[in-house]
VEXLUMRO-562762 format. One line per 10 residues: their letters; for each residue x, y, z of C-alpha. Coordinates in steps of 0.5 Angstrom, whole numbers, plus 500, padded with zeros to 3 digits. Each point is the difference from the previous one (the first is absolute). Layout:
<atoms>
a = X:Y:Z ~ ...
</atoms>
This chain:
<atoms>
mdsiveglrr = 795:178:276 ~ 498:502:507 ~ 495:506:500 ~ 504:504:505 ~ 507:499:496 ~ 496:502:494 ~ 497:506:504 ~ 507:502:503 ~ 503:501:493 ~ 494:504:497
aipdevltqi = 500:505:506 ~ 507:501:502 ~ 504:505:497 ~ 505:498:495 ~ 506:502:504 ~ 498:496:506 ~ 498:494:495 ~ 507:500:498 ~ 503:499:507 ~ 495:495:502
eawlerleig = 499:496:493 ~ 505:494:502 ~ 496:499:507 ~ 493:500:496 ~ 503:495:495 ~ 503:495:506 ~ 492:501:503 ~ 498:498:493 ~ 504:494:499 ~ 500:497:507
qyeqilsspe = 507:502:503 ~ 498:501:507 ~ 506:498:503 ~ 504:505:496 ~ 495:506:502 ~ 500:497:508 ~ 508:500:500 ~ 501:506:497 ~ 504:506:503 ~ 494:504:501
arkllfdead = 496:494:504 ~ 506:499:504 ~ 500:507:503 ~ 493:499:502 ~ 501:493:502 ~ 506:498:504 ~ 500:503:507 ~ 503:496:505 ~ 496:503:506 ~ 494:497:496
vdgskwsdgl = 500:493:503 ~ 494:501:504 ~ 494:498:495 ~ 495:504:504 ~ 504:506:498 ~ 502:498:493 ~ 495:504:496 ~ 500:506:504 ~ 507:501:499 ~ 500:499:493
ferlgallsd = 494:505:500 ~ 504:505:503 ~ 507:498:496 ~ 495:501:493 ~ 498:507:502 ~ 507:502:501 ~ 502:497:494 ~ 495:504:496 ~ 501:506:503 ~ 505:502:495
rskpgvqtvy = 496:503:495 ~ 506:502:495 ~ 499:493:497 ~ 493:499:497 ~ 501:493:498 ~ 501:497:507 ~ 493:500:502 ~ 498:496:494 ~ 506:495:501 ~ 498:499:507
fcigyaalla = 493:498:498 ~ 503:495:495 ~ 504:497:506 ~ 493:500:504 ~ 496:497:494 ~ 506:495:498 ~ 499:497:508 ~ 492:500:499 ~ 501:496:493 ~ 505:495:503
flqsnvtgpp = 496:499:506 ~ 494:498:495 ~ 505:496:496 ~ 502:496:507 ~ 493:499:503 ~ 495:500:494 ~ 503:498:493 ~ 507:498:500 ~ 505:498:497 ~ 505:500:506
lpfssakllv = 503:506:502 ~ 508:499:498 ~ 502:504:506 ~ 499:500:508 ~ 496:506:501 ~ 502:500:508 ~ 508:501:497 ~ 498:505:496 ~ 495:504:505 ~ 502:498:507
pvdvssdrrr = 506:502:504 ~ 506:495:499 ~ 500:499:507 ~ 492:497:500 ~ 501:497:493 ~ 506:496:502 ~ 496:496:505 ~ 494:496:499 ~ 497:501:507 ~ 501:507:500
tqvfrqalla = 497:501:493 ~ 494:496:502 ~ 499:505:506 ~ 501:506:496 ~ 494:498:495 ~ 496:498:506 ~ 500:507:502 ~ 499:503:493 ~ 494:495:500 ~ 497:502:506
glgvdgiaay = 501:508:498 ~ 495:498:494 ~ 495:498:505 ~ 494:504:499 ~ 494:501:505 ~ 502:494:503 ~ 500:496:494 ~ 507:496:499 ~ 503:499:493 ~ 502:493:498
kltpnvellc = 506:498:505 ~ 504:496:495 ~ 500:506:494 ~ 507:499:497 ~ 504:506:498 ~ 495:505:504 ~ 506:505:500 ~ 498:501:493 ~ 493:503:501 ~ 502:504:506
laevvftnpa = 505:503:495 ~ 495:502:495 ~ 495:503:506 ~ 506:504:502 ~ 501:503:493 ~ 493:501:498 ~ 498:503:506 ~ 505:506:500 ~ 497:506:498 ~ 505:503:495
ilknvpgarl = 499:494:496 ~ 493:500:500 ~ 499:507:498 ~ 506:500:495 ~ 500:493:497 ~ 494:498:495 ~ 498:494:501 ~ 502:500:508 ~ 493:500:502 ~ 498:494:496
aklrtafmhq = 506:496:503 ~ 498:502:507 ~ 493:497:498 ~ 503:494:498 ~ 505:499:506 ~ 494:501:505 ~ 495:495:496 ~ 506:495:501 ~ 501:502:507 ~ 492:499:501
rllsepsstl = 500:493:496 ~ 506:498:505 ~ 495:500:506 ~ 496:495:502 ~ 493:504:499 ~ 499:507:498 ~ 502:506:504 ~ 496:506:500 ~ 505:505:501 ~ 504:497:494
qtllyedlkl = 493:500:496 ~ 499:507:501 ~ 507:502:498 ~ 499:496:494 ~ 493:503:498 ~ 503:507:501 ~ 506:499:495 ~ 495:497:495 ~ 496:506:501 ~ 506:505:498
laddvtsats = 502:495:495 ~ 494:500:497 ~ 500:507:499 ~ 507:500:497 ~ 498:495:495 ~ 494:504:498 ~ 504:506:499 ~ 505:496:496 ~ 495:497:496 ~ 496:506:498
kdksdgalhs = 507:503:498 ~ 502:495:496 ~ 494:495:497 ~ 505:495:497 ~ 503:499:507 ~ 495:494:501 ~ 505:495:503 ~ 501:504:506 ~ 493:500:501 ~ 498:493:499
dflleratih = 506:498:505 ~ 497:504:505 ~ 493:498:500 ~ 502:492:500 ~ 505:502:506 ~ 494:503:503 ~ 496:494:499 ~ 504:496:503 ~ 500:504:507 ~ 493:500:499
ihhgydklal = 499:493:500 ~ 505:499:506 ~ 496:504:504 ~ 493:497:498 ~ 498:506:496 ~ 498:495:494 ~ 495:505:497 ~ 505:505:499 ~ 505:496:497 ~ 495:497:495
advqqaaevr = 499:508:498 ~ 508:501:499 ~ 501:494:496 ~ 494:501:495 ~ 503:507:500 ~ 507:498:498 ~ 497:496:495 ~ 497:506:497 ~ 506:504:500 ~ 504:495:497
gfqfaltgll = 495:498:495 ~ 500:493:502 ~ 494:496:497 ~ 497:494:503 ~ 494:497:502 ~ 497:494:504 ~ 495:496:495 ~ 498:493:498 ~ 502:496:494 ~ 498:493:499
gkrtkfqeke = 505:495:501 ~ 501:493:504 ~ 503:500:507 ~ 501:493:501 ~ 503:494:496 ~ 493:496:499 ~ 496:506:499 ~ 496:499:493 ~ 496:506:500 ~ 503:507:500
tsqlvvlaks = 498:504:506 ~ 501:508:502 ~ 507:501:503 ~ 502:506:503 ~ 506:503:497 ~ 504:507:500 ~ 501:503:493 ~ 506:505:501 ~ 504:504:495 ~ 506:505:502
adssttsqps = 499:507:497 ~ 507:499:496 ~ 499:493:499 ~ 501:498:493 ~ 503:493:501 ~ 499:494:504 ~ 507:502:503 ~ 501:507:502 ~ 507:501:503 ~ 499:504:507
ngaeaadgeq = 505:506:498 ~ 498:500:493 ~ 506:496:497 ~ 500:495:495 ~ 500:493:502 ~ 502:494:496 ~ 495:494:500 ~ 499:496:507 ~ 504:506:503 ~ 498:505:506
vngngttdik = 503:506:501 ~ 502:503:507 ~ 500:507:502 ~ 508:500:498 ~ 498:498:493 ~ 503:493:501 ~ 496:494:498 ~ 502:495:505 ~ 493:500:504 ~ 496:494:501
qpenldlndd = 493:499:504 ~ 499:497:507 ~ 498:493:499 ~ 492:499:499 ~ 498:494:503 ~ 495:495:496 ~ 494:499:502 ~ 500:492:499 ~ 493:499:501 ~ 496:494:498
tllesisfaa = 494:504:498 ~ 502:508:499 ~ 504:502:494 ~ 506:504:501 ~ 497:506:497 ~ 493:501:496 ~ 499:498:493 ~ 496:505:497 ~ 495:499:494 ~ 502:501:493
eprgipeiqa = 495:506:500 ~ 499:503:507 ~ 493:503:502 ~ 499:504:505 ~ 496:500:506 ~ 496:505:503 ~ 501:499:508 ~ 507:503:500 ~ 501:505:494 ~ 497:497:493
lsslpallas = 505:500:495 ~ 496:504:495 ~ 501:506:505 ~ 508:499:500 ~ 504:505:497 ~ 503:498:493 ~ 507:499:503 ~ 498:495:505 ~ 494:497:496 ~ 506:498:494
ldpasqpqld = 504:496:505 ~ 501:493:500 ~ 499:498:507 ~ 504:494:500 ~ 506:504:497 ~ 500:507:503 ~ 506:505:499 ~ 505:501:506 ~ 498:506:504 ~ 504:505:503
pldssillal = 503:499:507 ~ 496:506:503 ~ 494:497:496 ~ 501:493:503 ~ 501:504:507 ~ 493:503:499 ~ 496:494:499 ~ 504:496:506 ~ 498:506:504 ~ 493:500:498
assitntspn = 499:493:502 ~ 503:501:507 ~ 495:506:501 ~ 494:496:497 ~ 502:494:505 ~ 501:504:506 ~ 493:504:499 ~ 496:495:498 ~ 497:494:504 ~ 503:494:500
ngltreetlp = 496:496:495 ~ 502:496:494 ~ 497:505:495 ~ 505:505:503 ~ 506:496:499 ~ 498:497:493 ~ 499:508:498 ~ 507:501:503 ~ 504:494:497 ~ 500:502:493
yatrvleggs = 504:507:501 ~ 506:496:503 ~ 499:494:494 ~ 500:506:495 ~ 507:502:503 ~ 503:493:500 ~ 497:498:494 ~ 502:506:496 ~ 507:499:503 ~ 504:506:503
snwqvytqal = 506:504:498 ~ 501:501:508 ~ 503:494:505 ~ 496:504:506 ~ 494:501:496 ~ 499:493:498 ~ 502:498:507 ~ 495:504:503 ~ 495:497:495 ~ 501:493:503
lvrsriegyk = 499:502:507 ~ 493:503:498 ~ 498:494:497 ~ 503:496:505 ~ 496:503:505 ~ 493:500:496 ~ 501:492:498 ~ 501:499:508 ~ 492:499:501 ~ 499:495:494
srtvergllq = 500:493:501 ~ 503:499:493 ~ 505:505:500 ~ 502:500:508 ~ 506:496:499 ~ 503:504:494 ~ 499:506:504 ~ 503:497:506 ~ 506:498:496 ~ 501:506:496
lqalvdqvia = 500:504:507 ~ 505:495:502 ~ 504:501:494 ~ 500:508:500 ~ 502:499:508 ~ 506:496:497 ~ 502:505:495 ~ 500:506:505 ~ 504:496:505 ~ 505:498:495
dtadvtgkeg = 500:507:497 ~ 501:504:507 ~ 503:495:505 ~ 507:500:497 ~ 506:504:499 ~ 504:500:494 ~ 507:503:500 ~ 504:505:496 ~ 504:494:497 ~ 493:496:498
ehtanrddti = 502:495:506 ~ 494:498:504 ~ 500:501:507 ~ 495:500:506 ~ 497:507:502 ~ 501:498:508 ~ 497:507:502 ~ 493:500:497 ~ 498:493:497 ~ 494:497:502
aastflpkpk = 502:493:499 ~ 495:496:496 ~ 501:494:495 ~ 496:500:494 ~ 495:495:497 ~ 502:502:493 ~ 507:501:497 ~ 503:507:500 ~ 500:502:492 ~ 506:502:497
qsesapvter = 503:507:499 ~ 498:499:493 ~ 493:498:501 ~ 499:506:505 ~ 499:508:499 ~ 505:506:502 ~ 498:504:506 ~ 498:506:495 ~ 495:496:497 ~ 497:497:507
lryifqlasp = 500:507:503 ~ 497:504:494 ~ 493:499:502 ~ 501:498:507 ~ 496:506:503 ~ 494:500:495 ~ 500:492:502 ~ 501:501:508 ~ 503:492:500 ~ 500:497:507
trwdleaela = 506:499:503 ~ 503:493:501 ~ 498:499:507 ~ 493:502:498 ~ 500:496:494 ~ 502:494:505 ~ 495:502:505 ~ 494:500:495 ~ 503:493:498 ~ 499:498:507
arwvsmgglr = 493:502:500 ~ 498:496:494 ~ 503:494:503 ~ 496:501:506 ~ 494:501:496 ~ 501:493:497 ~ 502:497:506 ~ 507:500:500 ~ 501:502:507 ~ 507:497:500
saleiyerle = 503:504:494 ~ 497:506:502 ~ 503:500:507 ~ 507:498:497 ~ 499:507:496 ~ 498:504:506 ~ 505:497:505 ~ 506:501:494 ~ 498:507:499 ~ 499:501:508
mwaeaalcwa = 493:503:499 ~ 498:497:507 ~ 493:504:500 ~ 498:497:493 ~ 502:493:503 ~ 496:501:506 ~ 494:502:496 ~ 501:494:496 ~ 500:495:506 ~ 494:504:503
ateredratk = 496:499:494 ~ 501:492:501 ~ 497:501:507 ~ 507:499:503 ~ 500:506:504 ~ 505:497:505 ~ 505:500:495 ~ 499:507:497 ~ 500:502:507 ~ 507:497:501
ivrrqlylpt = 503:503:494 ~ 497:507:502 ~ 503:500:507 ~ 507:497:498 ~ 501:507:496 ~ 497:504:506 ~ 502:497:506 ~ 506:496:503 ~ 500:493:502 ~ 496:498:506
sgeadvpgae = 507:499:504 ~ 502:507:498 ~ 506:498:497 ~ 502:503:493 ~ 499:495:494 ~ 505:498:495 ~ 498:502:493 ~ 498:494:496 ~ 501:495:506 ~ 494:495:500
vedeetwegs = 495:502:505 ~ 496:495:505 ~ 493:499:498 ~ 498:501:507 ~ 503:507:500 ~ 494:505:501 ~ 505:507:500 ~ 497:503:506 ~ 506:504:501 ~ 501:507:500
ardpapldap = 499:504:494 ~ 506:501:495 ~ 504:506:500 ~ 500:503:495 ~ 494:498:498 ~ 499:497:493 ~ 499:505:494 ~ 493:497:499 ~ 498:499:507 ~ 494:504:500
rlycilgdid = 497:496:495 ~ 502:494:503 ~ 497:502:507 ~ 493:501:496 ~ 501:493:497 ~ 501:497:507 ~ 494:505:502 ~ 495:497:495 ~ 502:493:501 ~ 499:501:508
qstemfekaw = 495:505:500 ~ 504:504:504 ~ 499:507:501 ~ 507:501:504 ~ 504:498:493 ~ 496:505:496 ~ 502:505:505 ~ 507:498:500 ~ 500:500:493 ~ 498:508:500
evsgqryara = 505:501:506 ~ 506:497:496 ~ 498:504:494 ~ 500:506:503 ~ 493:501:500 ~ 501:500:492 ~ 497:493:498 ~ 493:501:498 ~ 499:493:499 ~ 500:499:508
qrslgrhyys = 495:505:501 ~ 495:497:495 ~ 501:493:503 ~ 498:503:506 ~ 494:503:497 ~ 498:494:497 ~ 501:496:507 ~ 496:505:504 ~ 494:500:494 ~ 499:493:500
lrdypkaada = 499:501:508 ~ 495:505:499 ~ 505:505:503 ~ 498:506:496 ~ 504:505:503 ~ 506:497:501 ~ 500:497:493 ~ 498:508:497 ~ 506:502:504 ~ 505:495:497
ytkslkvnql = 498:501:493 ~ 501:508:501 ~ 507:499:503 ~ 501:495:493 ~ 498:506:496 ~ 504:505:503 ~ 506:496:497 ~ 497:497:494 ~ 494:505:497 ~ 500:496:494
nqqswfalgc = 497:494:502 ~ 493:499:498 ~ 498:494:504 ~ 502:504:506 ~ 496:505:498 ~ 494:495:499 ~ 501:497:507 ~ 500:506:503 ~ 494:503:497 ~ 496:493:502
aqleleaypk = 503:501:507 ~ 497:507:500 ~ 493:498:498 ~ 500:495:506 ~ 502:506:504 ~ 494:504:497 ~ 506:505:498 ~ 497:502:494 ~ 503:506:497 ~ 507:497:502
avesfsrcvq = 497:493:496 ~ 499:505:494 ~ 507:503:500 ~ 503:493:500 ~ 496:497:495 ~ 501:506:495 ~ 507:499:501 ~ 499:492:499 ~ 496:502:493 ~ 506:505:498
lddtdaeaws = 505:495:500 ~ 496:494:497 ~ 494:503:496 ~ 498:493:498 ~ 498:497:508 ~ 493:499:500 ~ 499:499:507 ~ 504:506:502 ~ 495:504:495 ~ 494:496:504
nlaaallrid = 503:502:507 ~ 501:507:498 ~ 493:501:498 ~ 498:496:507 ~ 504:505:504 ~ 497:506:496 ~ 493:498:501 ~ 501:500:508 ~ 503:507:500 ~ 494:505:503
pdgsptipqp = 501:508:499 ~ 501:500:507 ~ 506:495:500 ~ 496:495:503 ~ 499:493:497 ~ 493:498:496 ~ 498:494:496 ~ 496:502:494 ~ 493:497:498 ~ 497:500:494
valdddtehp = 495:505:499 ~ 493:497:499 ~ 498:500:493 ~ 492:499:500 ~ 496:506:497 ~ 497:502:507 ~ 507:501:503 ~ 501:506:505 ~ 507:502:500 ~ 503:501:507
istpsmashi = 501:508:501 ~ 508:502:500 ~ 504:506:500 ~ 502:502:493 ~ 508:500:502 ~ 499:493:503 ~ 496:498:494 ~ 505:502:495 ~ 506:497:504 ~ 496:493:500
qkthldalsa = 499:501:493 ~ 507:501:499 ~ 503:495:504 ~ 495:495:497 ~ 502:502:493 ~ 507:499:502 ~ 499:493:503 ~ 496:498:493 ~ 505:502:496 ~ 505:496:504
lkraaklkhd = 495:494:500 ~ 499:500:493 ~ 508:500:499 ~ 500:494:505 ~ 495:496:496 ~ 503:502:493 ~ 507:497:503 ~ 496:494:503 ~ 494:499:496 ~ 498:493:503
spriwdnvlt = 499:502:507 ~ 493:500:502 ~ 502:504:506 ~ 503:506:497 ~ 494:500:495 ~ 495:500:506 ~ 504:506:503 ~ 499:504:493 ~ 493:498:501 ~ 499:503:507
vaasldppdy = 504:506:499 ~ 497:502:493 ~ 493:499:503 ~ 502:505:506 ~ 501:506:495 ~ 495:505:500 ~ 497:499:494 ~ 503:493:500 ~ 505:498:494 ~ 495:495:496
ismlsalqri = 505:498:495 ~ 505:498:505 ~ 494:497:504 ~ 498:496:494 ~ 507:498:498 ~ 502:497:507 ~ 493:496:500 ~ 502:497:493 ~ 507:498:502 ~ 497:497:507
valrgpsege = 495:496:497 ~ 505:498:494 ~ 504:497:506 ~ 496:498:505 ~ 494:498:496 ~ 502:493:498 ~ 501:498:507 ~ 495:504:504 ~ 494:501:495 ~ 495:506:501
kaidlpilra = 504:501:507 ~ 505:503:496 ~ 495:506:498 ~ 500:506:505 ~ 493:501:500 ~ 500:507:503 ~ 505:502:495 ~ 496:497:494 ~ 494:504:502 ~ 503:506:500
lvnnaiassm = 503:499:493 ~ 493:498:498 ~ 497:506:503 ~ 505:505:497 ~ 498:497:493 ~ 493:500:501 ~ 501:508:503 ~ 504:502:494 ~ 494:500:495 ~ 493:498:499
tydptapgvv = 502:495:494 ~ 506:495:499 ~ 504:502:494 ~ 504:494:498 ~ 504:503:495 ~ 503:506:505 ~ 506:498:503 ~ 502:501:508 ~ 499:497:506 ~ 492:499:499
rmtvrfvdda = 501:495:494 ~ 506:497:504 ~ 495:499:506 ~ 495:497:496 ~ 505:495:496 ~ 503:498:507 ~ 493:498:503 ~ 498:496:493 ~ 507:497:499 ~ 503:499:507
vvplitasap = 495:500:506 ~ 494:497:497 ~ 504:493:498 ~ 502:500:508 ~ 493:501:503 ~ 497:494:503 ~ 497:501:507 ~ 500:508:501 ~ 493:503:499 ~ 503:507:501
lwqlvarlal = 505:499:494 ~ 494:498:496 ~ 496:506:502 ~ 505:504:498 ~ 501:497:493 ~ 492:501:499 ~ 501:507:502 ~ 505:501:495 ~ 496:496:495 ~ 494:504:501
wrrrpgsale = 504:507:499 ~ 502:497:493 ~ 493:499:498 ~ 501:492:500 ~ 493:498:504 ~ 501:493:498 ~ 507:500:503 ~ 498:504:506 ~ 494:495:502 ~ 505:494:499
aeekawravt = 505:503:505 ~ 494:501:505 ~ 498:493:500 ~ 507:497:501 ~ 500:505:506 ~ 494:497:503 ~ 502:493:499 ~ 507:502:503 ~ 496:501:506 ~ 495:495:500
vqpgwetese = 505:494:499 ~ 503:501:506 ~ 498:495:505 ~ 497:501:507 ~ 496:507:499 ~ 494:496:501 ~ 501:499:507 ~ 507:503:502 ~ 498:507:502 ~ 495:505:499
krwdevveat = 506:505:497 ~ 501:495:494 ~ 493:499:499 ~ 499:508:499 ~ 506:500:495 ~ 496:494:496 ~ 494:504:500 ~ 504:507:498 ~ 503:496:494 ~ 493:497:498
vrlceayesl = 496:507:501 ~ 506:503:495 ~ 499:495:495 ~ 493:501:500 ~ 501:507:499 ~ 505:499:494 ~ 495:495:497 ~ 495:505:500 ~ 504:506:497 ~ 505:496:495
gpmertegmg = 495:494:498 ~ 496:505:496 ~ 505:503:496 ~ 503:499:493 ~ 506:496:500 ~ 506:504:497 ~ 506:495:500 ~ 501:492:498 ~ 495:496:496 ~ 493:503:500
vgevvardwk = 501:507:499 ~ 494:504:501 ~ 496:494:503 ~ 497:501:507 ~ 506:498:506 ~ 495:496:504 ~ 493:499:498 ~ 498:495:505 ~ 504:505:506 ~ 494:500:504
fkarsavkgv = 500:492:500 ~ 507:500:502 ~ 499:505:505 ~ 495:496:504 ~ 503:494:499 ~ 506:503:503 ~ 496:502:506 ~ 496:494:501 ~ 507:496:500 ~ 503:504:506
mrrgkdsweg = 493:500:504 ~ 500:493:499 ~ 507:498:503 ~ 499:505:505 ~ 493:499:503 ~ 502:496:506 ~ 505:505:503 ~ 498:507:497 ~ 492:500:499 ~ 498:506:504
tegwgrlegv = 506:504:500 ~ 501:507:497 ~ 504:497:494 ~ 494:495:499 ~ 495:506:499 ~ 504:503:495 ~ 500:494:496 ~ 492:500:501 ~ 500:507:497 ~ 504:498:494
teglks = 496:495:499 ~ 493:504:500 ~ 504:505:496 ~ 501:495:494 ~ 493:497:500 ~ 497:507:499
</atoms>
């Protein structure tokens, strides 16, 4: 039962319910023709003055207001609500679900002078479609029965109905979302209206649920509908939260786990296979009727209690290697990667994965929405698709008591299978089968007497690959529409366009073009040619829609066109509904700013994409002022476009308008808090804002023990500290989102070191990550020496002795040096000296002396110091003197680590020191005897003798 109809029955008074019960029953059984042809509907609809489609909706709105002004009839508002809702459901039936409408909507709704003339009907509908365009974005030009949607919009925007009829706001939301889906791209104006209604509805649902805890169906329905709206607008994180909450409200238990089984025909050993275990809260049998009625074996129950529902055709895989479904082991065992079987609830752990109970249709919708959300939010890699496929498989293999839910499951599986070589063929054929099903179910009209007639008004002619199913093999309209708002199934032309895109991905360009041309999706056809480097064909297709032939004479529709025609005539008047988009495509192909400006002009300065294209063009030319201006104009129209805020912020960074850049990137991360680059750029802008408003570039504070910090005023210091802390928080968020970006971790390192006092924990974490990322390819060059020196200095200054059991940054620093730094050092003396210093502080003289020896060798093994320059000679001398001092101080100590604990570190330390000095003097005698460095070595030799 529809949640709106159910809510009406509960909310309206009994005396009103008696008056409208017949209307509600007609809605429930799908008798939309009776509702739309009723005397009440005729009072609203038929006015011979409304022959102009551009004014038809306005006339209906005024007439509806007059009809509802009589308050002596309390049920009249609900009656007209039923008329509007019937129009919406009939529109969905004719464009999304089928079966074919048994009536002509034009003859029922449109004045007879118009509906009796095919040409006038087309002009009338084109006017209605033009009125549906928002923000310069056009609705699909061949949308059938568009007058049904316009009637629904008129009814649900009436203030009296919105205020007094329960469920009217939800119906308005559903109508507006359908309107949004008709557009070629989301409109920010409609998006704002949708989310305003969502907020009001969320408050109402919360209030109703708090009053009646048993009203969980309304709550879960609303959550799933909101999730579909989130997914359409790209807010997949919000959608995922709503889907999970809906499952909690319904008490629906499911889990993605791993069980042993075989996936291929020749597989001998069972391996871990992903599977979704799920069971509805009220599921007690393997086949649960959707309305609670008992059904005979092998039958399914529809919304009316009949048992004639079948499932859409599920094509077999027919692969020579893969099994049709997983063959699970007799005793399944869990794997720890996803969710261990031992951690599952007892209800799920007891399920047989090969024979799970049938799910409630709403629970199946939850799994399908979850799969769609994961696919949209996660990166396009194989693991993600492997994780989403089991959700669709669970719905299909468990069977569904609802035709449309099963259809949606086939569509979701087809989308996922389109990326694997073994399943791509079945995925394409299944999508083709679904397209055939929808075409067969929506493109024809059956008369009242059952005779088959062509719908001459609104048919998109198409042949089907598979034969049309018999009526006994299909499902009634009530069953198809029961969960349509929770599924948001695509329209038939969207489904065909998806099929065309799939053909393009597989190289079937001709098949794709046939679909696009039949649907008159000229923009998509042009993009299809452009993708194959046939820009000339793409240009001709677009220009033909926008301009007259070169001769200037009007072309005949459907007539053959010479290949030499270039369509250089004047612009068509009136311009096509999607002219702004077509001009932008022409601009993209020709890189013409004139076309982008024309698109902006034709749309009445409302088509944000035109300015985005201009901004992108100017940015590529490094004309940042013009780019920033273009993006600013686009955002005045569409403030919810995250990519535009990001691009504007980048242009403002180039223009050194750092406060404005901070605002732009702040808006960017508010719209999408998972954009790592936006967080990183926000930090960059914050760091360049000075207290007086002038830009400044931060430098890390020198972190040696003898640092003298520059003098600054308290207010300036506090401002810098605050901006640096904000920047560090933003960078940490960016690094968390983009964990494998050394550049972002470098920025974290720099900003953490620039604080006063430095954030040593963040510094260490960033340095650890950078070494892990760059170390395998860059070796010791990946280690930031000043930062490591600062960390070592901090560890040594923290206490006189090292306590390896005390947690904190000191212990983490020591482990990092031992485990990550030491294995990477090859030729860096300063790094070995830091290692020696840290070892000495840890009371490990033996390790310290070994590190000093390696530091000396790192200097002396470098070629050329014997003759190249005195500077390099002095470096070798300094390293040798340091080594001798280390021998003298550490050699006599007792060893505290490794083998030989308690023994002297180096009994022959004098011999080793003299040998080191003699070796250096021997190699440098010819070039450097008599220099200051030579004298230092002689002094060291004399000291060793004494």
